[in-house]
N, C-alpha and C positions, 0 to 999 in steps of 0.2 A: 596509505593504509591499504592492505590487501583486501581481497574479495570477501566481504562480510554480509551476512543476512542483516537487512536494514534495522530490524528491531534490536539487534545486538548493540548498536550504537547507543540506544537509549539506556540499555541495561549496563553498558560499560560506564556511562556517565553517572547512572544512579548508584552503581556499586562504588564508584570513586568519590560517589557523592558525599564610607566617607562621603557623605552626600552633601550637595550644595543647596538643597531645597530650604526655603525660608520657613515653611510651615508643614508639619506632619501631624496628622491626627488619625485615630482609629477608635473603634468602639462598637456598641450594639444599640439598636433602637428597640424600645420596649413599650408596651401599653401599661395602664395602671394595675393590671392584674399580673404584671411581670412576664407577660407572654411576648415573644419576639415579634417584630413587625417586619416581614420581608418586603423588599423592593421599595423601601422608603427613599425619598429624595433628599440628598444632603448636598448643599452648595455653600461656598464661601459667600457671605453676605455682600451684596452689591456687585456680584460678578456672575459670569456664566460657567465658572469652573465648579464641577460637582461630580457626584457619583450616586450610585444606587446601592442600597444594602442588599446583601445576598438573601437566599431563601431562609437563612437562619438569623436575619436581621443584622449581620455584621457588616462593617464597612472599613475602608481605608481611603484616605484622601491626603494629597500633598500638593503644594504649589511653590513655584519659584518666587512668587510675590509674597508680600506681607499682609496677612489678614488676622483680625482679632475676633471675628464672629462667624458662626455658621448658622444657616437656616435649615431646619429639618421639617419635612412635611410628608403627609400621606393622606389620600382621600379618606374622609370620615374622621380625621383627627385635626386638631388645631395646630397650625404652624408654630414652631418653637424656635426662638433665637437663643443661641448659646454662646457665651464668651469663651474663647479658647486661648491657650498658650501656643507658643511656636512649636513646642513638642508636647502634645497632649494625647496620650494613649489610654486605652481601656476606658473610654467614656461610656457611661450608661445613660442614655437619653430616653426619658419617659414622656410619651405624648398623651394628651388628654383627648378623649372622644369629643367630636364636635356635633352637637345635637342637630344643628340646622342642615347638616349634610347627610343625615342618616337615611333620608328618603331617596337619595341619589346613589347610594353605594351599599353593596353587601359587605358589611364590615368584616365579618368573620370568615367569609369565603374568599375575600380579596377580589371578587369579580366586579367589574365596572359595567353598568348598564350601557348598551349600545345606543338606544334611542335618546336623541338630544345631546349626545356626547360631541362637543366641538372638535375634539381630537380626531374622531372618526370622520367628521365632515371635512377636515383638512386632509386626512389620508385619502379620501375619495378623490379630492382634487389632484393629489399627487398621482393617483392612478390614471386620471383623465389625461394628464399631461406627461405621463410616464414615457421616458425615452430610454433607449439603451445609452451606454456611455456616449457622449457627444461625438466621439471620433467616428461612430458608425453612421453619422448623418452625411459623411463626405465620401466621395468616391475613393480618394487616396489621402493618406495622412502619414505624418511622421513625428517623432519626438525623441528626446534623449531621456534615458532611464538610468537611475542610480539605485543599486540594490545592496543592502547590507544584511548579512546573515550572521547570527550569533548564537552560541551555546553558553550557558552559565550554570554553575552549581548554585542552588539556592538554600535558604534556611541555614546558612553557615554561621554557627555560633561558637562561643569560646570552647565548649567541650568538644565540638567537632574538630576545631583547629589543634587540639592537644592530643588527638589520636596518634598512636604509633605509626599508623599508615603514612603520615606526612612527615615523619622524621627525616631531616635532610632536605625537605622541600618547603620549609616554613615561609620562605620568601614569597611564595605565591599569594599569601594572604594580604600582602601589601596592596593588592588590587581590588579589595572588596568594595562593593558599591551597594546601593539600596534601590529597589524597584519603586518607581513612582506609581505603579499600578497596584501592587500588593503590599508594599511596605517591607518586604522581606529583604534581608541581606543576601547578596549573591557574589559569586566569584567568576569572572569571565574566563572561559577556557578555550574559546574558539571564535574566530571572526573571519569573515570573507567579504570582500567588497568587489563589486562589478560595475562597469559602466557599459551601457548598450546604446547603439543607434537603432531605433525601431522604425519599421516601415510597414504600412498596411494598405490593403485594397479591399473594398467591399463589394463592388459590382462584379457580375460574371464570376462568382465564386470567391469567397473570402480567402485572402492570403495574408500571412504575417511573416515578415523577415526580421530577425533580430541579429545584428552584428555585434559580437562581443569586442569591445574596444580595449578594455583593460580589466585585469583581475588581480587581486592582491589577497594572499592567504596567510593565515597564521594558525597555530594549533597543531594539527596533525600534518606531517610532511606531505603525505600523498592523500589528500583529503577529498578526492573527487567523489568517493562513496558518501561521505558526510554531506557534501554540498548537494549531490543529487537527491539524497534522502530528505533534506530539509525542503528543497524545491518541490519535491513530490508531495510533501505534507501540505505545503502552502501553495496550492494551485490557485490560478486566477479565478476570481468570482465576481459576480455582479449583484449588488444589493437589491436591484430591482427585479431580479429573478425570484420565482416562487420559493426556490430552495437554494441553499448555499452549501456546496460540497466542501467538507473539511474532514481530513482523516478518513476519506472514503465513506463518510456518513453525510446524509442530507439533512441539514438544519433548516427549519422553517425561517425564511427571511422575515424580519419585522416589517418589511415593505411589501410583503406578498399580498397580491390581490386575491389569489385563490384561497389561501389558508390563514392570512394574517388575523382577521377579526375573530375567527373561530379558535385561534391558538393563543392570542395575546390580549391583554387589557391595555388600553391606551388612555393617557391622561394628558391634557394640555396644561402645562405648568408655568410657562413664562413666554415672554417675547422680548427681543432685544436686537440691537444692531450687531451683526457679525460681519466684519470687514466692510462696513458702510452699506450693508444690505439688511433690511428689516426682516427678521426671521421669527418663526414660532418654535418653541421648544416642546417636544412631546416625549413624555416618559412612557415606556412600555415594559411589561413583565408578563411571564407566561401564566396561563389560566390553570395549567396542570403541571405536576411534578414528573420527573423522570423522562420527559420527552426531549427530543433534540431541539432545544429552543435557546433563546438569548434573553437577557434583560439589559436595559440601558436607556438611552435617549437619543433623539436626533433633532437637528435644527432644519427647518423648512423655509425657503424663501417665500415671502408673502405674495409675490407677483408671478414668478415662474413656477412655484410649487415644486421646485427641484430641491433635492437634499443637499444641504450645504455642509453639514458635518454629521457624523453618526458614530456612536459608541456601541459596541455589542460585546457582551460578556456571557459566555455559555453558562447555563445553570449547572451547578456542581452535581446535581442529581441526574444529569443527562447520562444515558446509557452509552458510555464510551470508556474504554479501558486505558489505563496507564496515563491518563491525562486528567489533571486535577482542575485546571483552569484554562480557558481560552478567552483571550481579549483581543478585540479588533477595533481599530480606529480608521476612519476614512475621512478625508477632507477634499472638497471639490472647489474649483473656481467656477462660479456661475457667470458666464459671459453675457448671455442674452436669453430671450424667451425659449430658445430651443437648444442651446449649446452649454453643457456643463462638462467640465473636464476634470478627471481625477488628478489631484495634485500630490496627495500623500496617502500611503496605505501602510498601516502598522499592525502587526499581529504578534501576540505573545502567547505561547503555550507553556504550561507548567506540567512537565512529565514527572510522574511519581508512581511508586508502587501502590500507594493508597491515597485516599482523599482527605486524610486528617490534616488539620491546619499545620501541625508541627512536623509533619513528615518531610524529609529532605527529598529533593528532586533536582530536576534540570529544567531551566528555561530554554526554550527555543524561540528566537526572536527574528522577525524579518521586517525590515523597513524598506519600502520602495517609494521613490520620489520621481516625479515627471516634470519636464520643463521643455521649453522651446517647441511648442506644438506648431506644426505647419500643415496646411491643407491644400489638396488639389494641385500639388506639384507633380506633373505628369511623369510617370515612369512606365516603361514597356513591361508587358506581362512576364517576359523572361527575367527581368530584374529580380522578381520575387522568388525565382527558383534557384538563384545563385546562392552559394554558400561560401563563407570565408573559411580560412583555415584556423579553427579555434585553438589549435595546438601550436600556433606561431609563438615562439619564445618572446617576441617583442611585446605581446599582450600581457605577459606575466612579469615583465621587468620595467614597468613604468616608474619613473623617478617620482620622488615625493612632491616635486613641484606640480606634476600633472595631477596628483590626487588633491593637492591643495586647491586647484582651480576647478576640479570636476566633481568633488563631493558636494552634493546638494544639501547635505546636512553634516555639519562638522562633528568630528569625533570628540567625545569628552576626554578628560585627562586620563581616566582609567582605561578607556577603549584604546587610546593611543599607546598605553603601556602594555597592552596585551601582546603585541608583536614581540617585544623584547622579553617579556616574562615567559612566554611559551617557547621561544627559541632556547632560553636557558633551561626550561623544564625538560625538554627532550634530551638533554645531556646528562640528566640525573639517573644513575643506574637503577635506583629503586622504581622510578617511574617506568623505565623500560621493562622491568620485570613484571609490573602490574599490567602494563599494556600488552606484553607478549602473552600473558596468561589469558586475558580476555580475548585476544586475537585468536588463540587456538580454539577456544570455545565457539567463536563466531564463524570461523572459516572451516574448522575441522582439520586444519593442517598446522604442523609445527614448522615454523619458518626458520630457515637457515639463510646463508648469504645469497646463493643463487638456486636454491632448491627448497621445495616444500615437501615435508614428509606427511603422508596421510592417504586417504582420509582416515583419521583415527576412529570415526564412527563405524567404519567397515572392518575394523581389526578382527573382531570375533563374530563368528556366525555358527549356525548349526542347522542341519537338515537330515532327513532320513537316509540319504545316500552318502554324504560326506562325513556324517557325524559332526564332531567338533571341527570347525574350520577357522584357520588363522590366516590373515591377509596383511601384507605390507606393500606399500607403494609410495609414489610421489610424483612430482612434476617439476619442471624447470620454472624458475621465476627470476626475471631480470629487471624487475621494476613495475610490472603490471601492464605495461603498454608495449611489450616486445612483439616483433613481427613473426616470431615462431615459438613453438612450444612442443616439448616432448613430455609424455607422461606414461606411466605404466605401473603394473603391480604383479605380484606373485602370491599365490595362496596354496595352502595344503590342507587336505582333508584327512583326519586321523582314522576314519572308518574305511574309505576307499583307498587310502595310502597313495594318493596321486597329487602331483603338483599341477597347478593351473597358472595361467599368466595372461596378461593383456598388455599391449604396447601400441601407442599411436603417436603420430607427429603431425603438426600443421605448420604451414608457412604462408604468410600473407605477402604476396608478390607486389600487389598494387594497393596501397592504403586508401586511395581515393575511391576506387570502385570496390574495395574489399575483395579483390581477386585472391582466393585462397586455394591451395592444393593441400591434400592430406592423404595419409595412408595409415593402416593399422592391422593388427592381427590379435585375435583372442581365442584361447582354448580354455573352456571353463564348463561348469555345470550350472544350469539355471532352469527356472520355470518359464517356459515359453507360453505364448497364448495369453498374456496378461494385458494385451492391447489389440484392438481391432486394426488400427492403422499401423502398419509395420515400419520399422526403421532399420538402418544398418549401422547403428551406433556401436562402435567396436568395444567401448568401455562401459556401456550401459548394462545395468543389472537390476532387476526388480527385487524389492525386499520380500516379495512372495516366495523367493528362493530360499528363505530362511525360516525354519520352524520355530524360531524365537517368536515369530509373529503369527504362526499358523494355528487355526482352530480345528483343523481336520487333517486329512491325508496329505502328506508332503512327499510322496514317493514318485510322483509322475514328473521327474526331472529329466532334462535332456543334456547330453554331452554335445557341445557345439564347438566347431572350429570355424571361425569367421575371419576372412580377410577382405579388406575393402580399400579402394582408392577413390578419390573424388576431387572435383574442383568446383568452386562456387564463386558467384559474383553478385554484387548488389548494385544494379544500374541506378537505382534511386533508393532513398532511405527506407528501410524496413521492407524492401522487396528483394527477395533472394532467389536466384536460379542456381540449381545444383545438378550436376551430372556425375554419376559414379558407376563403378563396377565392383561386384563382390563375388566371392567364392565361399561356399559354406558346405560343411558336412554336418548332418544331424543323425544322432542315434540315441537310443535310450541309455540313461545313466544307471538304470536298475532293471535289466531285462527280465528278471524273475517276477516283477510286479507290474511292469509297464513296457510297452514297446510301440514303435512307429512303423511296424512292418507293412509292406505293400506287395501286391502280386506282380511278379514279372511274367509268369506264365501260370495262370490259375489251373488250367487243365492238367498240367504236369506238376502242380503244386510247388512251383518255384517262386520264392519270394525273397525280398531283400529287407534287411533290418537297418540299412543306412541310406540316407538321402545325400546324394552328391549333386550340387547345383551351382552353376554359374549364372550370373544375372547382371544386366545393366539397368540402371534406373535414372529417371529424370524427374525432378520435383521443383515446384514453385511454392514458396512460402511468403505470405503477405501478412504483416503485423502492423497495421496502422496505429499510430499513437503509442507505439512501444518506446520506452525510454531506456537507454543503456548508459553504462558508465565506462569510460576509457575508449581507447582507439586501437588497442592491440588485436592480435589474432583471436583472442577470446575476450569477451566483454560480459559484465554482469548486468542483469536486468534490475531496474529500479522497482518495478511493480508488476503484478500479473493481471492487472485489470484492463487488458487491452484485447481486442478481437484478433482472432487468428484464422487465416484461410490457408489450407495446405492441400495441394494437389500433387499426386504422385503416380507416375507410370513406370512399371517394371516389365522387363522382357527376359524371361528365362530362355537360355540358349543351350540346347541339347548338343552334347559332343565336345564342347569346350572344356578341357581338363576333366574329361570323362563325365561331364554333366549329364543328368538323367532325363530332364524334361524340357520340352518347349511349352511356353505359356505366356500369356500377357495378363497383367494385373493393373487395374486402375482404381485409385482410392481418392476420396475427397473427405476432408476433415474441416469443420467450421465451428469455432467456439466464439460466443458473443456474450459479454457481460452487459447487463441492462440495468441502469440505475433508475428506479421508479420512484422519484420524488421522496416523499416521507414514508414510503412503504418498503424500503430496503432495496436490496440488489438481487437480481435474478441472473443465473448463469445457464445458458443453453448450449448444448453441444450436439452437433449433427454429423453423422458419419455415413457414407455410402461407399460401396466397393463391389467390384466384380472381377473374378478370375476367369479368363478364357483359356480353355485347354484342360488336359487331364493331369491332375497333380495329387499326391498322397497327403496324408494327414499333416505331415511336417510343414507343407507349403500352403495349406488351406487357412482360412480365417477362423480362428477360434473365438467364440464369443467370450469375452473375459469374465471369468468368475472371480469370486473373492472368498477364499477360505481362510482369511486372516481375522484377527479380532478387531481390525481397524477399518474405518471408512476410507475407501480408496476411490479417487475421482475416476470417472469413465469405466468403472467396473460394475458388475451386478452383484449386489450384496448376498443374494440367495442362490446363486449358481455356483456349482462346483467346477473345477477345471475340466475342460473337454466335455461339459454337459451338452453344449450346442456347438456344432461346427458347420461352417457355410462356405460356399464359393461366391455367393451373391448376398449382400446384406444391406440393410438400412437401419440406423440406430439413432435414437433421440433421447437425450437426457435433459431434464429441466429441474433445477433446484433454486428455490427462492428463500432468502434469508430476510425475515421481516425486521431484524435488528431491534426486537423488543417492542414493536409497535403495539401489541395487544397485552403482553404480559406486564408491561410497565404501568398498565391501568388497573391491575389487580393489587389492592393494598398490601396483602401479605407477601406478595412476590416482588413488589416494586423495587425494594432495596437490593435484591439479588442480581438485578441487571441481566436477567436471562434473555435469550433471544430465540425466537421461534424459527424453525426451518421445515419446509415441506419439499418433497421431491417426487418425481415420477420418472421412470426409465422404461424404455421399450425398445425391442429389436425384432425385426422381421428378417428372415433369411431362408435360403433354399440351397440345395446341393444337388448336382446333376447325378443321374444314374451311373454315368461313367466313372465319376469320382468315388461314388459309393462302392462300385465294383472293384476299385483298386484297393480298398481297405482290407488289409490282412492283420491289422493290429488287434490287440485284445480290448479295444474300445469300440463299441458299436455306436458310433456317433450318429446324431440326427440333426436336422436343421429346424429352427423355430418357424415353420411355415405358417402357423396360425398367428404368429406374432406374440412373443413373450413380453410380459410387463410386470413391474413391481413398483410399489409406492412406499413412501416413508414419511415419517414425521420425526422431528428432532428438537432437542433443546441444546442451544449453544451457550458459550460464555460461562460455563460452570466453573467457579473459582477462577474465572477470567482466561483459563487456558485449555478447557476441555469441552468437548461436545459429545453427545450421545444420540444415536439414531436408532429408531425402531422401524424395521422394514417388513413388509408383507408381500408374499408372492401373489400375483394377480391371477395367474392361470398356470397350466401345466402342473397342477398339483398332484396328479396321479403318477407322475414319473417316479420310478423306484429311488428311494433315498432322497426324495425332494425335500429341500428346506423350505418350510412354509412361513417361518418367522425367524428373524435374527435381530440381535442387539449388538451394535458395533460403536466404537468410539474413535475419537481422534484428538490429538493434542496440537496446539498451535497458538501463536501470539498474534492477536488481532486487536486493532483499535475498536 
């Protein structure tokens, strides 16, 4: 699969969107007034197998064993035993209030008193003996890990199977299965299996090395994008932490010492032997709706007070998009008083366009199992820095005998059939047509054998200089992991009657160090000064260059001729060194309304309207924790929630190719996302820079204004283009998304799942008298020597895809044509 925006996978599956259990039941729990009872406990009589009803009182439960009765209980109500059939759906179970428990429970609010609650007493002992996962108690450790990733279409019914969409593909429905968690029928459409040897070190800096031993794929032929997407969704977590990060959201852990008691109600419901260890069972459910919480139960060992088993199901009212249900199971081996080891981790997510019960969607499932733990087998520090070749063909061609021996959990009959079914499906012409249509929307390119045509999203544009603009382009494609790539485009403006073009090429000489050389040339019209930190990206173009998006003047465009050569290397993962040389000419694209003129000889009134400049530059880019897909000369990023440190030094060289100026420029850019527990995520961006030497407007640092209708990262919502110009600057942007922390507590707004955003942006800068004296343009630019700032509040997640920001100017309000207030919006798909 080619380069897709990750949410596209979900929408692809949504758009396209025989069990062996002995007992299956479902229904709703009610009181005598016919009101639903949320978070009631339902277990098979005489067993530890059970579930908890959701916030609407509904439940589903199944077992491979044979049971004839269930017990239904909830604090303040009498426990009820119900006789069931092997298939008993749509049960309506009515519980009677228990008078002798009314003093201990708030029946109608569902809140359990903390004082004298034995469940909380046990929980406090869990905190007292709280450990991280037992592997962290050892200097060095190792284990074998088996991971299974799956995607399934769910709610597959007879009417769905009869749709014309599936004509010619009816054979796929032979693989339908039923979820033991939700009771919904589903059709497996993707499976990936991996075996790893994992090694870790705790002292003197934590290190983790995971060697991929084997990998087996089905579904999409080139599915690294899908695999990376699922892995990114299902990051590792520790239930003992205060917050559990899922889909980039912080859910309050039911074992949280900091927030658990204030967030959940806890009820001691049972005690029993689990694998020959006496354990207590504690039921928990949230105190409030619409927060990022779970409901479920966990078993605690009576002597170690370590968690033996835990089930966590996210409340459906939680403020998270495109996900209807999240279900987690973890099972531990408790070895002794201080060592408990994760044995099995299972997670299921139900992706759907809405949260209605009958809505069709896609299951994403991950099962991870661990075995053969070994401790304190000494390895040298250098061992943890070594990396195996994950693209070795032998890894992906293990025989079935290997998988039979190394699967820690056997595949069921339907899972085994996925490989054959999906291999057949990819040969069906209709499936290829559907896949290609979704592929075009996801990547923006129309895919041919060895060539991609696009990007189709840039085909039509418009601005005050070019008028209507048409663009065509493309890039080579030889499988996605090729060592070289050529790409280019041509465009034509019907107002200026000029052709433009861009062409670039890259070649990766050494894949191990990612030693890459590249070159390119672009002649085009664009809006410069939309970013403080400059780049020499030959094919880059800001959408600020199009008046389709502009809310004001769009005439200050520049004709640019840029040539660039570079070479880069990554001596270690996510650390890149790059050196390059560029030649550019800059002149106004509309001299009658805007110019970049500068004085050559002011006394004799000699000036130039064109900047000619040669430059060399050296940069360092460090992006810790960045995840990428593939190993070709170009790679896709899995997520943007990583920190970035960028340092760039540029040297202008006068005289080379008639270059006009000598100067030195140094710039630093730092971006840091910060996840603040249950209070959302903050993004901070800091930039500083200085230019040494005399340069004209075209080579100075323009504080990036935003004259569009849309919110643009790292620009200033209330500044016009060229309102502030500097040669020395410092800029700080802070934006925090509370993820509905406060709006979810307002009854009338709770169901809208809105999210609060606040932000503040500031920039200080100055410009030397010599650089001011060079200015002969029709822009009398100034620098924000007093420090300019603006602040904003916003509402996100409107209809799940839109945000709106309200911004106010903090100072410089007396500047002519100053914008004091603005409303801007942005579209995007976010969980």
